[in-house]
VEXDREN-2710 file (C-alpha; in Angstrom, 1 decimal):
% VEXDREN-2710
k/r/px/py/pz
1/UNK/-16.6/-4.0/-2.5
2/UNK/-15.2/-2.6/0.7
3/UNK/-13.5/-5.0/3.0
4/UNK/-13.3/-5.2/6.8
5/UNK/-11.2/-2.3/7.9
6/UNK/-11.0/-0.6/4.5
7/UNK/-11.4/3.2/4.8
8/UNK/-9.9/3.7/8.3
9/UNK/-8.8/7.5/8.1
10/UNK/-6.1/6.7/10.8
11/UNK/-4.1/4.7/8.3
12/UNK/-5.2/6.1/5.0
13/UNK/-4.3/9.7/5.4
14/UNK/-1.4/9.4/7.8
15/UNK/0.6/6.7/6.1
16/UNK/0.2/6.2/2.4
17/UNK/0.3/9.2/-0.1
18/UNK/-2.0/7.4/-2.4
19/UNK/-4.5/6.6/0.4
20/UNK/-4.3/2.9/0.4
21/UNK/-3.1/-0.1/2.6
22/UNK/-0.1/1.0/4.8
23/UNK/2.8/-1.5/4.7
24/UNK/0.4/-4.0/2.9
25/UNK/-0.9/-4.7/6.5
26/UNK/-4.6/-4.6/5.8
27/UNK/-6.5/-7.2/3.7
28/UNK/-6.9/-6.1/0.1
29/UNK/-8.8/-8.1/-2.5
30/UNK/-9.2/-8.2/-6.3
31/UNK/-12.1/-10.0/-7.9
32/UNK/-10.9/-12.4/-10.6
33/UNK/-14.2/-14.1/-11.5
34/UNK/-15.0/-12.5/-14.9
35/UNK/-11.3/-12.6/-15.9
36/UNK/-11.2/-16.3/-15.0
37/UNK/-14.3/-17.3/-17.0
38/UNK/-12.8/-15.7/-20.0
39/UNK/-9.4/-17.2/-19.5
40/UNK/-10.7/-20.7/-18.9
41/UNK/-12.9/-20.4/-22.1
42/UNK/-9.8/-19.2/-24.0
43/UNK/-7.7/-22.1/-22.9
44/UNK/-10.2/-24.8/-23.2
45/UNK/-12.6/-24.0/-26.2
46/UNK/-11.4/-25.7/-29.4
47/UNK/-8.5/-27.3/-27.4
48/UNK/-7.3/-30.4/-29.5
49/UNK/-6.0/-33.7/-28.0
50/UNK/-4.5/-35.9/-30.7
51/UNK/-2.3/-39.1/-30.8
52/UNK/-1.9/-42.0/-33.1
53/UNK/-5.1/-43.5/-31.7
54/UNK/-7.6/-40.7/-31.9
55/UNK/-8.4/-37.0/-32.5
56/UNK/-10.5/-35.2/-30.1
57/UNK/-11.6/-31.5/-29.4
58/UNK/-13.3/-29.6/-26.7
59/UNK/-16.1/-27.8/-28.5
60/UNK/-17.5/-25.7/-25.7
61/UNK/-17.3/-24.7/-22.0
62/UNK/-20.8/-25.5/-21.3
63/UNK/-20.7/-24.6/-17.5
64/UNK/-18.2/-22.5/-15.6
65/UNK/-19.3/-21.8/-12.1
66/UNK/-17.3/-20.6/-9.1
67/UNK/-15.3/-17.7/-8.0
68/UNK/-11.6/-16.5/-7.8
69/UNK/-10.0/-13.7/-5.8
70/UNK/-6.6/-12.5/-5.1
71/UNK/-5.7/-11.2/-1.7
72/UNK/-2.9/-9.3/-0.1
73/UNK/-2.7/-9.8/3.6
74/UNK/0.3/-8.4/5.5
75/UNK/2.4/-8.3/2.3
76/UNK/1.6/-12.0/1.4
77/UNK/-0.4/-12.9/-1.7
78/UNK/-3.1/-15.5/-1.2
79/UNK/-5.1/-16.8/-4.1
80/UNK/-8.5/-18.3/-3.6
81/UNK/-10.3/-20.0/-6.6
82/UNK/-12.9/-22.7/-6.8
83/UNK/-14.4/-23.8/-10.1
84/UNK/-16.9/-26.5/-11.3
85/UNK/-16.5/-26.9/-15.1
86/UNK/-18.5/-28.8/-17.7
87/UNK/-17.0/-29.2/-21.1
88/UNK/-18.4/-30.6/-24.3
89/UNK/-16.1/-32.6/-26.6
90/UNK/-16.2/-34.7/-29.8
91/UNK/-13.6/-37.0/-31.4
92/UNK/-13.0/-39.8/-33.8
93/UNK/-10.7/-42.9/-33.7
94/UNK/-7.9/-42.9/-36.3
95/UNK/-9.1/-44.6/-39.4
96/UNK/-12.8/-44.2/-38.5
97/UNK/-15.4/-41.7/-40.0
98/UNK/-17.7/-42.0/-37.0
99/UNK/-17.9/-39.1/-34.7
100/UNK/-18.4/-39.4/-30.9
101/UNK/-19.7/-36.7/-28.6
102/UNK/-19.5/-36.4/-24.8
103/UNK/-19.0/-34.3/-21.8
104/UNK/-16.2/-33.7/-19.2
105/UNK/-16.9/-32.6/-15.7
106/UNK/-14.2/-30.9/-13.5
107/UNK/-15.7/-30.4/-10.2
108/UNK/-12.8/-29.4/-8.0
109/UNK/-10.5/-27.0/-9.7
110/UNK/-9.4/-25.1/-6.5
111/UNK/-6.3/-23.9/-4.6
112/UNK/-6.9/-26.7/-2.2
113/UNK/-5.9/-29.3/-4.9
114/UNK/-2.8/-29.6/-6.9
115/UNK/-3.7/-29.4/-10.6
116/UNK/-2.3/-33.0/-11.0
117/UNK/-5.1/-34.1/-8.6
118/UNK/-7.9/-32.3/-10.3
119/UNK/-10.7/-34.8/-11.2
120/UNK/-11.5/-35.1/-15.0
121/UNK/-14.6/-37.1/-15.3
122/UNK/-15.4/-38.3/-18.9
123/UNK/-18.6/-39.5/-20.3
124/UNK/-20.1/-40.2/-23.7
125/UNK/-23.5/-39.6/-25.1
126/UNK/-24.0/-43.2/-26.5
127/UNK/-22.1/-46.3/-25.5
128/UNK/-20.7/-48.5/-28.3
129/UNK/-17.2/-50.0/-29.0
130/UNK/-15.8/-46.8/-30.6
131/UNK/-17.4/-44.5/-28.1
132/UNK/-16.0/-46.5/-25.2
133/UNK/-12.5/-46.5/-26.8
134/UNK/-12.6/-42.8/-27.2
135/UNK/-13.9/-42.4/-23.6
136/UNK/-11.0/-44.4/-22.4
137/UNK/-8.6/-42.4/-24.5
138/UNK/-9.8/-39.1/-23.1
139/UNK/-9.7/-40.4/-19.6
140/UNK/-6.3/-42.0/-19.7
141/UNK/-4.5/-39.5/-22.1
142/UNK/-6.7/-36.5/-22.7
143/UNK/-7.2/-35.8/-19.0
144/UNK/-3.4/-35.1/-18.6
145/UNK/-3.5/-32.4/-21.4
146/UNK/-6.6/-30.9/-19.9
147/UNK/-4.8/-30.5/-16.6
148/UNK/-1.9/-28.8/-18.3
149/UNK/-4.3/-26.1/-19.6
150/UNK/-5.8/-25.7/-16.2
151/UNK/-2.3/-25.3/-14.9
152/UNK/-1.8/-22.5/-17.4
153/UNK/-4.9/-20.9/-16.0
154/UNK/-3.5/-21.1/-12.4
155/UNK/-0.2/-19.7/-13.5
156/UNK/-1.9/-16.7/-15.5
157/UNK/-4.2/-15.9/-12.6
158/UNK/-1.2/-15.5/-10.2
159/UNK/0.7/-13.5/-12.7
160/UNK/-2.1/-11.2/-13.7
161/UNK/-3.4/-10.5/-10.3
162/UNK/-0.1/-10.1/-8.5
163/UNK/0.2/-6.9/-10.3
164/UNK/-0.2/-3.9/-8.0
165/UNK/-1.2/-6.1/-5.0
166/UNK/2.1/-5.5/-3.1
167/UNK/2.4/-1.8/-2.6
168/UNK/5.5/0.3/-1.6
169/UNK/6.0/0.4/2.2
170/UNK/5.8/3.7/3.9
171/UNK/9.5/4.1/4.4
172/UNK/9.8/3.8/0.6
173/UNK/7.9/6.9/-0.2
174/UNK/8.5/10.5/0.6
175/UNK/7.5/11.7/4.1
176/UNK/4.5/14.0/3.9
177/UNK/4.9/17.5/5.0
178/UNK/2.5/19.2/7.4
179/UNK/2.1/23.0/7.5
180/UNK/1.4/25.2/10.4
181/UNK/-2.3/25.0/9.9
182/UNK/-2.3/21.2/10.4
183/UNK/-2.8/20.4/6.8
184/UNK/-1.0/17.4/5.3
185/UNK/0.1/17.5/1.7
186/UNK/-0.1/14.1/0.3
187/UNK/1.1/12.8/-3.1
188/UNK/-1.9/11.1/-4.5
189/UNK/0.0/9.3/-7.2
190/UNK/-0.9/12.0/-9.7
191/UNK/0.8/15.4/-10.6
192/UNK/-1.4/17.4/-8.2
193/UNK/-1.4/17.4/-4.4
194/UNK/-4.3/16.3/-2.2
195/UNK/-4.9/18.3/1.1
196/UNK/-6.5/16.6/4.0
197/UNK/-7.6/18.4/7.3
198/UNK/-7.2/16.2/10.3
199/UNK/-10.2/16.2/12.6
200/UNK/-10.6/13.9/15.5
201/UNK/-14.3/13.3/15.9
202/UNK/-14.0/12.1/19.5
203/UNK/-12.6/15.4/20.6
204/UNK/-15.2/17.4/18.9
205/UNK/-17.9/15.8/21.1
206/UNK/-19.9/14.4/18.2
207/UNK/-22.6/12.0/18.9
208/UNK/-22.5/8.7/16.9
209/UNK/-25.8/7.9/15.2
210/UNK/-26.3/4.1/15.5
211/UNK/-28.6/1.4/14.3
212/UNK/-29.2/-2.3/14.4
213/UNK/-28.2/-5.2/12.1
214/UNK/-30.5/-8.3/12.3
215/UNK/-29.9/-11.4/10.1
216/UNK/-31.0/-15.0/10.2
217/UNK/-29.5/-17.9/8.3
218/UNK/-30.0/-21.6/8.0
219/UNK/-27.0/-23.9/8.4
220/UNK/-27.0/-27.7/7.4
221/UNK/-25.4/-28.8/10.7
222/UNK/-26.0/-29.4/14.4
223/UNK/-26.1/-26.5/16.8
224/UNK/-23.0/-27.7/18.6
225/UNK/-21.1/-27.9/15.3
226/UNK/-21.9/-24.2/14.6
227/UNK/-21.2/-23.2/18.2
228/UNK/-17.8/-24.9/17.9
229/UNK/-17.0/-23.1/14.7
230/UNK/-17.5/-19.8/16.4
231/UNK/-15.6/-20.7/19.6
232/UNK/-12.7/-22.8/18.4
233/UNK/-9.4/-21.0/17.3
234/UNK/-8.5/-23.5/14.7
235/UNK/-12.0/-23.4/13.1
236/UNK/-12.2/-19.7/13.3
237/UNK/-8.9/-19.6/11.4
238/UNK/-10.2/-22.0/8.8
239/UNK/-13.2/-19.9/7.7
240/UNK/-11.5/-16.4/8.2
241/UNK/-8.5/-17.7/6.3
242/UNK/-6.0/-16.0/8.6
243/UNK/-4.5/-15.8/12.0
244/UNK/-6.8/-15.6/14.9
245/UNK/-6.3/-14.4/18.6
246/UNK/-9.1/-15.6/20.9
247/UNK/-9.5/-16.4/24.6
248/UNK/-12.7/-18.5/24.5
249/UNK/-14.2/-17.5/27.9
250/UNK/-16.3/-14.8/29.5
251/UNK/-14.3/-11.6/29.3
252/UNK/-11.8/-13.2/26.9
253/UNK/-10.5/-11.0/24.0
254/UNK/-10.6/-11.8/20.3
255/UNK/-9.0/-10.4/17.1
256/UNK/-10.0/-11.6/13.6
257/UNK/-9.1/-10.5/10.1
258/UNK/-5.7/-9.1/11.0
259/UNK/-7.1/-7.2/14.0
260/UNK/-9.7/-5.3/11.8
261/UNK/-12.4/-7.0/14.0
262/UNK/-11.7/-7.2/17.7
263/UNK/-13.7/-7.3/21.0
264/UNK/-14.4/-9.5/23.9
265/UNK/-16.8/-12.4/24.8
266/UNK/-19.5/-11.2/27.1
267/UNK/-21.5/-14.5/27.4
268/UNK/-21.0/-18.0/26.2
269/UNK/-23.9/-20.5/26.5
270/UNK/-22.6/-23.8/24.9
271/UNK/-24.5/-24.6/21.7
272/UNK/-27.1/-21.9/22.3
273/UNK/-25.9/-18.2/22.5
274/UNK/-22.7/-16.2/22.0
275/UNK/-22.7/-12.5/23.1
276/UNK/-19.8/-10.2/22.1
277/UNK/-18.6/-6.6/22.5
278/UNK/-17.5/-6.1/18.9
279/UNK/-16.0/-3.3/16.8
280/UNK/-14.5/-2.7/13.5
281/UNK/-11.1/-1.0/13.6
282/UNK/-12.2/1.9/11.4
283/UNK/-15.1/2.9/13.8
284/UNK/-14.6/5.9/16.1
285/UNK/-12.1/5.0/18.9
286/UNK/-13.5/2.9/21.8
287/UNK/-17.0/2.6/20.2
288/UNK/-18.2/-1.0/20.5
289/UNK/-21.4/-2.7/19.3
290/UNK/-23.1/-5.5/20.9
291/UNK/-23.4/-8.8/19.1
292/UNK/-25.9/-11.6/20.1
293/UNK/-25.8/-14.8/18.2
294/UNK/-28.7/-17.2/18.9
295/UNK/-28.1/-20.8/17.8
296/UNK/-31.4/-22.8/17.5
297/UNK/-31.1/-26.4/16.4
298/UNK/-34.2/-27.6/14.4
299/UNK/-35.0/-31.1/13.3
300/UNK/-33.1/-31.0/10.0
301/UNK/-31.0/-27.8/10.2
302/UNK/-29.7/-25.1/12.6
303/UNK/-31.2/-21.5/12.6
304/UNK/-28.7/-18.9/13.5
305/UNK/-30.0/-15.4/14.3
306/UNK/-27.7/-12.4/14.8
307/UNK/-28.7/-9.0/16.4
308/UNK/-26.0/-6.3/16.5
309/UNK/-26.9/-3.1/18.2
310/UNK/-24.8/0.0/18.3
311/UNK/-23.6/0.0/14.7
312/UNK/-22.7/3.4/13.2
313/UNK/-25.5/4.2/10.8
314/UNK/-23.1/5.1/8.1
315/UNK/-21.6/1.6/8.4
316/UNK/-24.9/-0.3/8.6
317/UNK/-25.2/-1.7/5.1
318/UNK/-21.5/-2.6/4.8
319/UNK/-21.5/-4.3/8.2
320/UNK/-24.5/-6.5/7.2
321/UNK/-22.9/-7.3/3.8
322/UNK/-19.7/-8.3/5.4
323/UNK/-21.4/-10.6/8.0
324/UNK/-23.0/-12.4/5.1
325/UNK/-19.8/-12.6/3.0
326/UNK/-16.9/-13.1/5.5
327/UNK/-18.9/-15.1/8.2
328/UNK/-22.0/-16.9/6.9
329/UNK/-21.1/-17.6/3.4
330/UNK/-17.5/-18.5/4.3
331/UNK/-18.6/-20.9/7.0
332/UNK/-21.0/-22.6/4.6
333/UNK/-18.3/-22.9/2.0
334/UNK/-15.5/-24.0/4.3
335/UNK/-17.4/-26.6/6.3
336/UNK/-20.0/-27.7/3.7
337/UNK/-22.9/-26.2/6.0
338/UNK/-24.7/-24.8/3.2
339/UNK/-26.1/-27.8/1.2
340/UNK/-29.8/-28.7/1.6
341/UNK/-31.6/-31.6/0.1
342/UNK/-34.7/-30.5/-1.8
END
């Protein structure tokens, strides 16, 4: 999936011979979801916990819901993971032939919590003296062993997804040569050469074909809470997970996602409306769209409607997708604005 700022020809062809991420400045991301599910199942399924008191085994990873990604931002690796696990287990007390079955729920395996702080909630199918003893054993002793396995997952995630994320800086690779025809020869990381003709669209007088993005989302919060998220530097930093520059006033400038999104505030109506001149760095120079965010507080939720005009048609689908992922979904996840009672 393309990221904010990915694909900008001004830094792809001019700086890196393999056409990627100059000086590790831009945000790059690797999806670690499928790998994580497999790794967690590998570490936990059939994992045995034994002592002089009891023998227990995790028989199945019944639920493994969440996500994991590895990011490189300005040469710094950032790992995000959040998992809700349900495990099935069974065990016997030493000297007993009766088997007890139960479940373990781990709701908060995430980068926000140290592995030692992860909750390990133990339950049994049927409560009787033996089952209660085994439940106590799994809670008091077994949980520590389970946390160690989860620690192995975290270490493996960081080791596996650190590979290839920090790329050579531009001064570490050979300078590209440009011939008299204005054609750059770039080493593409393979044995052949890639030839790229430089064309500045703005100088060619090309008209930009634009369209409009319209989206609407429900948030489980008050209107002023959503407005504050979009107009408070600390809260902007929280859901964008990076440094933010913003002058929250009419005519004030803003930069998000390492400068890949920037613009200025055109109108600020507290708790009701935000209007911005907004552009993605990879768009043609000086081309801005107009973003209007209307905030409508209902009785039990807040309806947020976005209208963005002037989006280059070739960027339409990607822009909508990135609003959903990097703004709305991230806001819901970061501040808990996405939970509705049914």
